[in-house]
C-alpha positions as a printed Julia matrix, in Angstrom:
81×3 Matrix{Float64}:
 29.99  33.63  52.93
 29.58  30.19  52.23
 27.86  29.02  48.9
 24.57  26.59  49.3
 25.0   23.76  47.31
 22.76  20.4   46.47
 25.04  17.94  47.06
 22.22  14.89  46.42
 18.76  13.62  46.52
 17.76  15.02  50.01
 20.37  16.82  50.84
 21.02  20.46  49.94
 24.05  21.38  52.26
 27.8   23.19  52.43
 31.2   21.86  51.61
 32.92  22.23  55.42
 36.5   21.96  55.13
 38.19  19.15  56.4
 41.25  21.06  57.81
 38.85  23.4   60.13
 37.43  21.03  62.41
 39.16  20.53  65.08
 40.41  17.37  66.12
 38.56  15.34  67.73
 34.85  16.16  65.74
 37.39  15.24  62.97
 38.34  11.63  64.16
 35.24  11.19  65.69
 32.88  12.5   62.75
 34.09   9.66  60.01
 34.39   7.25  63.04
 30.52   7.77  63.16
 30.42   6.82  59.51
 32.34   4.15  59.22
 31.3    2.78  61.34
 27.13   4.18  60.41
 26.55   0.89  58.35
 26.55  -1.08  61.86
 29.61  -3.58  61.68
 31.63  -3.86  64.29
 34.54  -2.89  64.28
 36.51  -3.64  67.51
 39.39  -1.77  68.94
 41.41  -5.27  69.39
 42.67  -5.58  66.39
 42.9   -1.67  65.11
 40.39  -2.95  61.39
 37.92   0.76  63.02
 41.17   3.35  63.13
 43.06   1.49  59.88
 39.18   2.34  58.25
 39.23   5.77  59.61
 42.8    6.28  58.83
 41.6    5.4   54.81
 38.71   8.27  54.26
 40.92  10.4   55.91
 43.34   9.88  52.47
 40.01  10.03  51.2
 40.09  14.04  51.99
 43.09  14.5   52.2
 43.16  13.48  48.02
 39.39  15.55  48.09
 38.48  11.54  46.75
 35.47  12.6   49.21
 34.47  15.64  51.5
 32.56  16.72  54.54
 29.35  18.74  53.81
 27.01  20.02  56.27
 23.28  19.33  55.23
 20.98  22.31  55.84
 17.57  20.14  55.76
 18.58  17.68  58.73
 21.37  19.96  60.25
 24.02  17.42  59.97
 26.82  16.58  58.51
 28.38  13.84  56.84
 31.22  12.17  54.32
 30.49  12.02  50.54
 32.54  11.09  47.37
 34.48  14.33  46.18
 34.23  14.75  42.36
């Protein structure tokens, strides 16, 4: 059974092991995360994919984690501990 954790001021969620997500789903989640602030990373120079790669490395190094927010029913990437 998954453990419910206080994630942030407005989130209560469950950590989701990134390596248990389908590759395409994880890629889309990271891509949405890095473009959330409105930056247009474009596809021409590979800047978006470079940023996606950085976040993926942070997940691997446990500097970040995927959390499913139970209230909003959405997934988010948050700093690891």
